[in-house]
C-alpha positions in Angstrom: -54.1 99.9 24.8 -52.1 102.1 27.1 -50.2 100.6 30.0 -51.2 102.5 33.1 -48.8 103.3 35.8 -47.7 106.3 37.8 -45.5 107.5 35.0 -48.5 107.6 32.6 -50.2 110.3 34.5 -47.1 112.3 35.1 -45.5 112.2 31.7 -48.4 112.5 29.3 -50.3 115.7 28.8 -54.1 115.5 28.2 -53.7 116.8 24.7 -51.3 114.0 23.9 -53.7 111.4 25.2 -56.8 112.6 23.4 -56.0 111.0 20.0 -55.7 107.6 21.5 -59.4 107.8 22.4 -60.6 108.6 18.9 -62.8 105.8 17.5 -60.9 105.9 14.2 -57.9 104.4 16.0 -59.5 102.4 18.8 -62.3 100.5 17.2 -60.3 97.8 15.5 -60.5 94.4 17.1 -57.2 93.1 18.5 -57.6 89.9 16.6 -58.6 91.5 13.3 -57.0 89.7 10.3 -53.9 91.5 9.1 -55.5 92.3 5.8 -58.1 94.4 7.7 -55.4 96.3 9.6 -53.3 97.4 6.6 -54.1 101.1 7.2 -52.7 100.8 10.8 -49.6 99.0 9.5 -49.0 101.7 6.9 -49.5 104.4 9.4 -47.1 102.9 11.9 -44.5 102.2 9.2 -44.7 105.8 8.0 -44.3 107.0 11.6 -41.3 104.8 12.1 -39.7 106.1 8.9 -40.3 109.7 10.0 -38.8 109.0 13.4 -35.7 107.4 11.9 -35.3 110.4 9.6 -35.7 112.9 12.4 -33.5 111.1 14.9 -30.9 109.5 12.6 -31.6 106.1 14.1 -31.6 103.0 11.9 -34.8 101.5 13.4 -37.5 102.1 15.9 -40.0 100.5 18.2 -43.4 102.0 19.2 -44.1 99.4 21.8 -44.1 98.7 24.7 -44.6 102.1 26.3 -44.2 101.6 30.0 -44.2 99.3 33.0 -42.6 95.9 33.2 -43.0 95.4 29.5 -41.2 98.6 28.7 -38.5 97.8 31.2 -38.1 94.3 29.6 -37.9 95.8 26.1 -35.3 98.3 27.1 -33.1 95.7 28.7 -33.5 93.5 25.6 -32.3 96.4 23.4 -29.3 97.1 25.8 -28.4 93.4 25.8 -28.7 93.1 22.0 -26.5 96.2 21.6 -23.7 94.7 23.7 -24.0 91.3 22.0 -23.8 93.0 18.5 -20.5 94.6 19.6 -19.1 91.3 20.9 -19.3 92.6 24.5 -20.7 89.3 25.9 -19.2 90.0 29.3 -21.4 93.1 29.7 -24.3 91.2 31.2 -24.7 92.8 34.7 -27.7 94.7 35.7 -27.4 96.7 38.9 -30.7 96.9 40.8 -31.2 98.5 44.2 -32.8 96.3 46.9 -35.7 98.8 47.1 -36.6 98.2 43.4 -39.9 96.9 42.2 -40.1 93.2 41.8 -40.4 93.4 38.1 -36.9 94.9 37.8 -34.9 91.7 38.7 -37.4 89.6 36.9 -36.9 91.5 33.6 -33.2 91.4 34.0 -33.2 87.7 34.6 -35.5 87.1 31.6 -32.9 88.9 29.5 -30.1 86.6 30.7 -28.5 89.3 32.8 -26.7 88.8 36.1 -28.4 90.8 38.8 -26.3 92.7 41.3 -27.9 94.6 44.2 
């Protein structure tokens, strides 16, 4: 599933979107038992290892892509980074008053102090 939003249409070329419509990838049921999804798991694990090799990162995440879920995931990563360094005081998220309603909601769910 692809989260649709204004960025999806602006940032993804048609050729990049074509593979996600191929039945080989899209026909698995979302509640399929994990033993029936081993090929998917292996494919994503291999992709992650390649991305780590290419970028030099220690780990990766393929989801979520966009929207409020992507925003929340990004803030969780930022918060975890600061916590891992002992920077517990770095918990402020500056959000303009004109921001979408999900922005302060995501920050609050991450335990951040919201400043407008």
